[in-house]
C-alpha positions as CSV (number, residue, x, y, z in Angstrom):
1,X,-0.1,-0.2,-0.8
2,X,1.8,3.3,-1.0
3,X,1.3,7.0,-1.0
4,X,-1.7,6.6,1.5
5,X,1.1,8.5,4.7
6,X,-0.1,11.6,5.0
7,X,3.2,14.1,5.1
8,X,4.6,14.1,8.6
9,X,3.4,10.8,10.1
10,X,5.3,7.9,11.4
11,X,3.6,4.7,10.8
12,X,3.2,2.4,14.7
13,X,2.9,-1.2,15.1
14,X,-0.8,-1.2,17.5
15,X,-2.5,-4.2,18.6
16,X,-6.7,-2.9,18.3
17,X,-9.1,-4.8,19.8
18,X,-13.1,-3.8,18.4
19,X,-12.9,-1.0,20.6
20,X,-9.7,0.5,19.6
21,X,-9.6,0.1,15.5
22,X,-9.9,3.7,13.8
23,X,-11.0,5.1,10.5
24,X,-7.3,4.5,9.1
25,X,-5.8,1.6,10.4
26,X,-4.3,-1.1,8.4
27,X,-4.2,-4.7,8.7
28,X,-2.9,-7.5,7.0
29,X,-5.1,-10.3,5.9
30,X,-4.1,-12.8,3.7
31,X,-1.0,-11.5,3.1
32,X,-2.8,-8.3,1.6
33,X,-3.0,-4.8,3.7
34,X,-6.3,-3.9,4.2
35,X,-7.0,0.0,5.5
36,X,-10.6,0.8,7.6
37,X,-12.7,3.0,5.5
38,X,-15.3,2.2,8.0
39,X,-16.8,1.1,11.0
40,X,-20.6,0.2,12.0
41,X,-20.8,-0.9,15.4
42,X,-22.4,-4.5,16.4
43,X,-24.5,-6.2,19.4
44,X,-22.6,-7.3,22.5
45,X,-19.3,-5.0,21.6
46,X,-18.2,-6.3,17.9
47,X,-17.5,-4.4,15.5
48,X,-17.9,-4.2,11.3
49,X,-14.5,-2.4,9.6
50,X,-15.4,-1.7,6.2
51,X,-12.2,-2.1,4.1
52,X,-11.0,0.8,0.9
53,X,-11.6,-2.2,-0.9
54,X,-15.0,-2.7,-0.2
55,X,-14.4,-6.2,2.0
56,X,-15.7,-5.9,5.5
57,X,-14.0,-8.3,8.7
58,X,-16.4,-8.3,12.0
59,X,-14.4,-7.8,14.8
60,X,-16.1,-9.6,18.2
61,X,-15.3,-8.1,21.3
62,X,-12.6,-10.4,22.1
63,X,-10.8,-10.3,18.8
64,X,-7.3,-9.0,18.7
65,X,-5.4,-7.9,15.8
66,X,-2.7,-5.9,15.0
67,X,-2.7,-2.9,12.8
68,X,-0.8,0.2,11.2
69,X,-1.3,3.0,12.5
70,X,-0.1,6.9,10.9
71,X,0.8,8.7,13.8
72,X,1.4,12.5,13.6
73,X,4.2,14.4,14.7
74,X,4.0,16.1,17.5
């Protein structure tokens, strides 16, 4: 995934849950880097992640993944 980092940003690897996932997080799934475009809250603490490619992934309350998050310089 190239060209998507805003100028003046640093990439950091972060552990995410259904509560802490954010738009813009990039998650590697099946060898592909998928960037979160939208989030939909579901019952029981779950969230549906909609990626820029149109694919979806449901994270349950106990799901834990590693994502790349763009951090702005302070």
